[in-house]
C-alpha positions as CSV (number, residue, x, y, z in Angstrom):
1,M,32.4,23.1,23.9
2,P,34.5,24.4,26.9
3,R,34.1,22.9,30.2
4,F,30.9,23.7,32.0
5,E,30.2,23.7,35.7
6,P,26.7,22.6,36.4
7,V,24.6,24.7,38.8
8,L,21.1,23.2,38.8
9,L,22.4,19.8,39.3
10,K,25.5,20.7,41.4
11,R,24.1,19.4,44.6
12,I,22.2,16.3,43.6
13,D,24.9,13.8,44.3
14,K,25.6,15.1,47.8
15,P,24.6,13.0,50.8
16,N,20.9,14.0,52.0
17,S,21.0,16.8,49.4
18,A,17.2,17.4,50.1
19,A,17.8,18.6,53.6
20,L,17.6,22.1,54.6
21,A,20.8,22.1,56.8
22,G,22.9,20.9,53.8
23,Y,21.3,23.5,51.4
24,R,21.9,26.4,53.8
25,A,25.5,25.1,54.4
26,D,26.0,25.5,50.6
27,G,24.8,29.1,50.7
28,G,21.0,28.4,50.2
29,Y,18.7,31.1,50.8
30,T,21.1,33.9,50.5
31,A,19.4,34.7,47.0
32,L,16.1,35.0,48.9
33,K,17.7,37.2,51.5
34,K,19.2,39.4,48.6
35,A,15.8,39.5,46.9
36,L,13.8,40.6,49.9
37,A,16.1,43.6,50.1
38,M,15.2,44.7,46.7
39,A,12.0,46.3,45.5
40,P,9.7,43.6,43.8
41,D,9.7,45.5,40.5
42,D,13.7,45.5,40.7
43,V,13.6,41.6,41.0
44,T,11.3,41.4,38.1
45,N,13.5,43.7,36.0
46,L,16.6,41.5,36.9
47,V,15.0,38.4,35.7
48,K,13.8,40.1,32.6
49,D,17.2,41.5,31.9
50,S,18.7,38.1,32.3
51,G,16.9,36.7,29.1
52,L,15.5,33.8,31.2
53,R,12.8,32.0,29.0
54,G,10.5,29.4,30.4
55,R,11.7,26.0,30.6
56,G,8.4,24.3,30.3
57,G,8.0,24.2,26.7
58,A,6.7,27.6,25.4
59,G,10.1,29.5,26.0
60,F,8.4,32.7,26.9
61,S,10.3,35.4,28.8
62,A,9.7,34.9,32.5
63,G,10.4,38.4,33.5
64,A,8.2,39.8,30.8
65,K,5.3,37.3,32.1
66,W,5.7,38.8,35.5
67,S,5.4,42.2,34.4
68,F,1.9,41.4,32.8
69,L,0.3,41.5,36.2
70,P,-2.1,44.6,36.7
71,K,-0.4,47.3,38.6
72,N,-1.5,48.2,42.1
73,H,-3.8,45.1,42.2
74,P,-5.3,44.8,45.8
75,G,-4.7,41.0,45.6
76,P,-4.5,38.3,46.1
77,I,-2.1,37.3,43.4
78,Y,-1.1,33.6,43.0
79,L,1.8,31.7,41.7
80,C,1.2,28.3,40.3
81,V,4.3,26.1,39.8
82,N,3.9,23.7,37.0
83,A,5.4,20.5,38.2
84,D,3.1,18.1,36.1
85,E,5.9,17.0,33.7
86,S,3.7,14.7,31.5
87,E,5.6,15.1,28.2
88,P,7.0,11.7,27.3
89,G,10.6,11.4,27.8
90,T,10.9,14.3,30.4
91,F,12.2,13.8,33.9
92,N,14.5,16.8,34.7
93,N,11.9,18.6,37.0
94,R,11.7,15.2,38.9
95,I,15.4,15.3,39.7
96,L,15.3,18.8,40.9
97,M,12.2,18.2,43.2
98,E,13.6,15.0,44.6
99,Q,17.2,15.8,44.9
100,D,17.5,19.4,45.6
101,P,13.8,20.7,46.6
102,H,15.1,23.8,48.4
103,Q,16.5,25.2,45.3
104,L,12.9,25.3,43.9
105,L,11.4,26.5,47.1
106,E,13.9,29.5,47.2
107,G,13.1,30.2,43.6
108,I,9.3,30.2,44.4
109,A,9.9,32.6,47.4
110,I,11.9,34.9,45.3
111,A,9.2,34.9,42.5
112,C,6.4,35.5,44.9
113,H,8.2,38.4,46.3
114,A,8.6,39.8,42.8
115,I,5.0,39.4,41.9
116,R,3.7,40.5,45.2
117,S,2.1,37.2,46.0
118,N,1.5,35.6,49.3
119,A,0.4,32.1,48.2
120,A,1.9,29.6,45.9
121,Y,0.6,26.3,44.7
122,I,2.9,23.5,43.4
123,Y,0.7,21.3,41.0
124,L,2.4,18.1,41.0
125,R,1.9,15.1,38.8
126,Y,0.3,12.4,40.8
127,E,2.7,9.7,39.8
128,Y,5.5,11.4,41.4
129,G,5.1,9.8,44.9
130,R,8.7,10.5,45.9
131,S,8.6,14.1,44.7
132,Y,5.5,14.6,46.8
133,R,7.1,13.2,49.9
134,V,10.5,15.1,49.5
135,L,8.7,18.4,48.8
136,D,6.3,17.8,51.4
137,A,9.1,17.4,54.0
138,A,11.1,20.4,52.6
139,I,8.2,22.7,52.9
140,K,7.7,21.7,56.6
141,E,11.4,22.4,57.1
142,C,10.9,25.9,55.7
143,Y,7.9,26.7,57.9
144,A,9.8,25.5,61.1
145,A,13.0,27.6,60.1
146,G,11.1,30.9,59.4
147,L,11.7,30.6,55.6
148,L,7.9,30.2,54.9
149,G,4.8,31.6,56.9
150,E,4.7,34.8,58.6
151,N,7.7,37.6,58.5
152,I,10.2,35.6,56.5
153,L,13.7,36.5,57.5
154,G,12.3,39.2,59.6
155,T,11.4,41.3,56.5
156,G,7.6,41.2,57.0
157,F,7.1,39.3,53.8
158,K,4.6,36.4,54.2
159,L,4.2,33.3,52.0
160,D,2.4,30.0,52.2
161,V,3.2,27.3,49.8
162,R,0.8,24.3,49.2
163,L,1.4,21.1,47.4
164,H,-1.5,19.8,45.1
165,R,-1.5,16.4,43.4
166,G,-3.1,16.2,40.1
167,A,-5.0,13.3,38.7
168,G,-2.3,12.2,36.1
169,A,-3.4,14.2,33.0
170,Y,-1.2,15.4,30.1
171,I,-3.7,18.4,29.6
172,C,-2.9,19.7,33.2
173,G,0.6,20.9,31.7
174,E,-1.3,23.5,29.9
175,E,-1.4,26.5,32.2
176,T,-5.2,27.1,32.2
177,G,-5.9,23.6,32.4
178,L,-3.8,23.2,35.4
179,I,-5.9,26.1,36.9
180,E,-9.1,24.6,36.3
181,S,-7.8,21.4,38.0
182,L,-6.4,23.4,40.9
183,E,-9.9,24.8,41.4
184,G,-11.5,21.3,41.5
185,K,-12.9,21.2,38.0
186,R,-12.4,19.3,34.9
187,A,-9.1,20.3,33.4
188,W,-10.5,22.1,30.3
189,P,-8.2,24.7,29.0
190,R,-9.7,28.2,29.0
191,I,-10.2,30.5,26.1
192,K,-7.8,33.3,26.2
193,P,-7.8,36.2,26.6
194,P,-8.2,36.9,29.5
195,Y,-4.8,35.5,30.3
196,P,-3.8,34.0,33.7
197,A,-2.0,37.3,34.5
198,I,-5.2,39.0,34.3
199,E,-7.7,36.4,35.4
200,G,-6.2,33.0,36.7
201,L,-6.6,31.0,39.7
202,F,-9.8,31.7,41.4
203,R,-10.3,34.6,38.9
204,K,-7.3,36.6,40.3
205,P,-4.0,37.5,38.7
206,T,-1.8,34.5,38.3
207,I,1.6,33.6,37.2
208,V,2.5,29.9,36.1
209,N,6.0,29.0,35.9
210,N,7.8,25.7,35.3
211,V,10.1,24.0,38.1
212,E,13.3,24.4,36.1
213,T,12.5,28.1,35.4
214,L,12.1,28.8,39.1
215,C,15.4,27.0,40.0
216,C,17.2,29.2,37.3
217,V,15.7,32.4,39.2
218,T,17.6,31.3,42.3
219,H,20.9,31.4,40.5
220,I,20.3,34.6,38.6
221,L,19.8,36.4,42.1
222,T,23.0,34.8,43.3
223,R,25.4,35.1,40.5
224,G,23.9,38.0,38.3
225,V,22.7,38.7,35.0
226,E,26.2,38.8,33.3
227,W,26.8,35.2,34.4
228,F,23.5,33.9,33.2
229,K,24.0,35.6,29.7
230,S,27.5,34.3,29.4
231,M,26.4,31.0,28.3
232,G,23.8,30.0,25.4
233,V,23.1,31.5,22.3
234,P,22.6,35.3,21.5
235,P,19.6,36.5,19.4
236,D,20.0,36.2,15.7
237,P,20.4,39.9,14.4
238,N,18.6,39.2,11.4
239,N,15.5,37.8,13.3
240,K,13.8,40.4,15.3
241,R,11.6,37.7,16.9
242,D,14.6,35.8,18.4
243,Q,15.0,36.7,22.1
244,G,18.1,34.7,22.5
245,S,18.6,31.5,24.5
246,Y,20.5,32.1,27.5
247,G,21.6,30.1,30.6
248,P,21.8,26.4,31.5
249,K,19.4,23.9,30.5
250,L,18.6,20.3,31.7
251,Y,18.7,17.9,28.7
252,C,17.0,14.5,29.2
253,I,18.5,11.7,26.9
254,S,16.6,8.4,26.6
255,G,15.4,5.9,24.0
256,H,17.9,4.0,22.1
257,V,21.1,5.2,23.8
258,N,23.6,3.3,26.0
259,K,23.5,5.7,28.8
260,P,20.1,7.4,29.4
261,C,20.7,10.4,31.6
262,C,19.8,14.0,32.5
263,V,22.6,16.3,31.9
264,E,23.0,20.2,32.3
265,L,24.6,22.0,29.6
266,P,24.5,25.6,28.3
267,L,21.5,26.1,25.8
268,G,22.5,25.4,22.2
269,V,24.3,22.0,22.4
270,M,24.1,19.9,19.3
271,A,21.8,17.0,19.2
272,R,24.8,14.8,18.1
273,E,26.8,15.8,21.1
274,L,24.1,15.0,23.4
275,I,23.7,11.5,21.9
276,D,27.4,10.6,21.3
277,V,29.0,12.3,24.2
278,H,26.5,12.4,27.0
279,G,24.3,9.5,26.0
280,G,27.1,7.1,25.2
281,G,26.0,6.7,21.6
282,V,23.2,4.7,20.0
283,W,22.8,1.4,21.5
284,K,23.8,-2.1,20.1
285,G,26.2,-0.4,17.5
286,R,23.3,0.9,15.5
287,K,22.6,4.4,14.0
288,A,20.2,6.9,14.8
289,K,17.2,7.1,12.3
290,A,15.3,10.0,14.0
291,V,15.6,12.1,17.3
292,V,12.8,13.7,19.2
293,P,14.3,17.1,20.3
294,G,12.1,17.9,23.2
295,G,9.3,15.7,23.8
296,I,7.1,14.0,21.1
297,S,4.9,17.0,20.5
298,M,7.9,18.7,19.0
299,G,8.3,16.4,16.1
300,F,11.4,14.6,14.9
301,L,15.0,15.3,13.6
302,S,16.2,13.0,10.9
303,A,19.6,11.4,10.7
304,N,21.0,14.3,8.7
305,E,19.7,16.9,11.2
306,L,21.6,16.0,14.1
307,D,23.9,19.1,14.1
308,T,20.9,21.2,14.9
309,K,21.5,23.4,17.8
310,L,19.2,22.6,20.7
311,D,18.1,26.1,21.7
312,F,14.9,28.0,21.6
313,E,15.3,28.6,17.8
314,G,17.3,25.7,16.4
315,P,14.6,22.9,16.2
316,G,12.2,25.4,14.4
317,K,14.7,25.8,11.6
318,V,14.4,22.1,10.6
319,G,10.6,21.9,10.8
320,C,10.1,21.0,14.4
321,L,7.6,22.8,16.6
322,G,10.5,24.0,19.0
323,L,12.7,23.0,21.8
324,G,9.8,22.1,24.1
325,T,11.1,20.4,27.3
326,A,14.5,19.4,25.8
327,A,13.6,15.7,26.4
328,V,15.7,14.1,23.6
329,V,14.5,10.6,22.8
330,V,16.7,8.5,20.2
331,I,15.2,6.2,17.7
332,D,17.5,3.7,16.2
333,D,17.6,2.6,12.5
334,Q,16.0,-0.9,13.3
335,T,12.8,0.8,14.4
336,S,9.7,1.5,12.3
337,M,8.6,5.1,12.0
338,V,5.1,3.8,11.4
339,D,5.3,2.1,14.9
340,V,6.8,5.3,16.5
341,L,4.2,7.5,14.9
342,Y,1.4,5.2,15.9
343,N,2.6,5.4,19.7
344,C,2.6,9.3,19.4
345,C,-0.8,9.4,18.1
346,R,-2.4,6.9,20.4
347,F,-0.9,8.8,23.3
348,M,-2.2,12.2,22.1
349,S,-5.7,10.7,21.5
350,H,-5.8,9.3,24.9
351,E,-4.7,12.7,26.6
352,S,-6.9,14.9,24.6
353,C,-9.4,16.5,26.9
354,G,-12.1,16.3,24.1
355,Q,-13.2,19.9,24.4
356,C,-12.4,20.8,20.8
357,T,-13.8,18.8,18.1
358,P,-10.7,19.1,15.8
359,C,-8.4,17.8,18.6
360,R,-10.9,15.1,20.0
361,E,-11.8,13.7,16.6
362,G,-8.6,14.4,14.7
363,T,-6.3,12.6,17.2
364,A,-8.6,9.6,17.0
365,W,-8.8,9.6,13.3
366,M,-4.8,9.8,12.8
367,T,-4.6,6.8,15.4
368,K,-7.2,4.8,13.3
369,I,-5.3,5.4,10.1
370,L,-2.2,4.3,11.5
371,E,-3.7,1.2,13.0
372,R,-5.0,0.4,9.4
373,I,-1.5,0.8,8.0
374,R,0.1,-1.4,10.9
375,T,-2.3,-4.2,10.1
376,G,-1.2,-4.3,6.4
377,R,-4.5,-2.8,5.2
378,G,-3.1,0.7,4.3
379,K,-3.3,2.7,1.2
380,L,-0.8,5.1,-0.2
381,E,-3.5,7.9,0.0
382,D,-3.6,7.3,3.8
383,I,-0.2,9.2,4.0
384,D,-1.7,12.4,2.4
385,L,-4.9,11.9,4.6
386,L,-2.7,11.8,7.7
387,Y,-1.1,15.1,6.7
388,E,-4.4,16.7,5.7
389,V,-5.8,15.9,9.2
390,A,-2.7,17.0,11.0
391,N,-2.6,20.3,9.2
392,S,-6.2,21.1,10.1
393,M,-5.9,21.1,13.9
394,G,-4.4,23.1,16.6
395,I,-4.0,26.7,17.5
396,I,-1.7,27.6,14.6
397,P,-4.5,27.0,12.1
398,G,-6.8,28.5,14.7
399,T,-9.2,25.6,15.3
400,T,-8.6,24.6,19.0
401,I,-8.4,26.5,22.3
402,C,-4.9,25.1,23.5
403,G,-1.8,23.7,21.9
404,L,-2.3,20.0,22.6
405,A,-3.5,19.6,19.1
406,D,-0.6,21.2,17.5
407,G,1.6,18.9,19.6
408,A,-0.4,15.9,18.3
409,A,-0.1,17.0,14.7
410,W,3.5,18.2,14.5
411,P,5.1,14.5,14.9
412,V,2.7,13.6,12.2
413,K,3.6,16.2,9.7
414,N,7.4,15.7,10.5
415,A,7.1,12.0,10.0
416,V,5.1,12.2,6.9
417,T,7.5,14.8,5.4
418,K,10.8,13.4,6.4
419,F,10.2,9.6,6.3
420,R,7.5,9.6,3.5
421,G,9.6,6.8,1.7
422,E,9.4,4.6,4.6
423,F,5.7,4.9,5.0
424,E,5.2,4.1,1.3
425,E,7.5,1.1,1.3
426,Y,5.7,-0.1,4.4
427,I,2.2,0.2,2.8
428,R,3.4,-1.4,-0.6
429,S,4.8,-4.3,1.2
430,G,1.5,-5.0,3.0
431,R,3.4,-6.2,6.0
432,S,2.0,-6.0,9.5
433,S,3.9,-5.1,12.8
434,I,1.2,-6.4,15.1
435,T,0.5,-10.0,16.2
436,P,-2.5,-12.1,15.0
437,A,-4.2,-11.6,18.3
438,Q,-3.8,-7.7,18.1
439,Q,-5.0,-8.0,14.3
440,L,-8.2,-9.8,15.6
441,M,-8.8,-7.0,18.2
442,A,-8.3,-4.3,15.7
443,A,-10.8,-6.0,13.4
444,H,-13.4,-5.6,15.9
């Protein structure tokens, strides 16, 4: 891959990179000034033309989402910033918020101008204490400098940005669950339609965007559509549903690698390059058995699928749910996939909001089946039972309100399909991967 110049992470190693003075010295808020000189619809069309797709997991066109707002609505219209980042292995948003918060705030202001909003809420994962403190200080700097509040940059544009700390729940990464929590209610995802663009926060039109998505908006305004589309992967001409995968992307690399890190690269980098070049290779001289391409809800790549392009279409071609958050987690060849899958199911069972029966019960059943296998009491038919339960839950089979169940089911379906031989050998051997004390607790 030719040399790539980072833009999203360009400033993070600078001294006092979170300060407004440093950000403005590097050209900060010139993109906002440019946007405020444009008509809101022109800003929306610019973002739409860039091909920017949401970086939070779904990969939906950001500009298209903005255009779904009802025309000539009297308001208010809200922007909600999804800074929950609870997908295991994901930490790219945290870096952006803590090291370069004004990049995000500028993107928020541009987006609010485009959608004619005067109020934005940043929904922040509670565990991110430093992110809260840095963002809070940055917001206060903006108010003091006239970059937030009344008559921004003398244009008459008004914007208030508020920080809201969630209670630490995975389900709040789902946009309607996030909205319910913002309203002070239990974070149960809503039935759609109506979609948030029509009826969202406080039953008013609302756009929900991810942190990294809004940071990309800042650079699209500064550098232009042609720059953004000069990197990434163009759409497949044989696939009418492929919108292309354009622009830079932050990839998180963790798990069994020598150098866990967050790296910025054009969309479409190979999983193997991320591991070997940027992650320093698999630790302890071992080999990769499996790789999570974008958070555990996306499933697994097997060792012979590491040359898969990590763009919005690549992981789906090898049976994964998608790119997700691009949180790459490496699992070495000395690690049991039974244990890995058990951890995935246990997490999803704990984080299910319980509103939909297939998700509430299905995630618990899969966890219990894997507990039985891990204690040496599994049966070969448990493998097919796991797959049957996983195949019967989620939006895709039409049994739940939100996609958490799909994210819980996908690693199960992937693991059973791609590593079935390992599961069978584990059951036939009758071995246990838990301690006698854990066995005693599981029996009760």
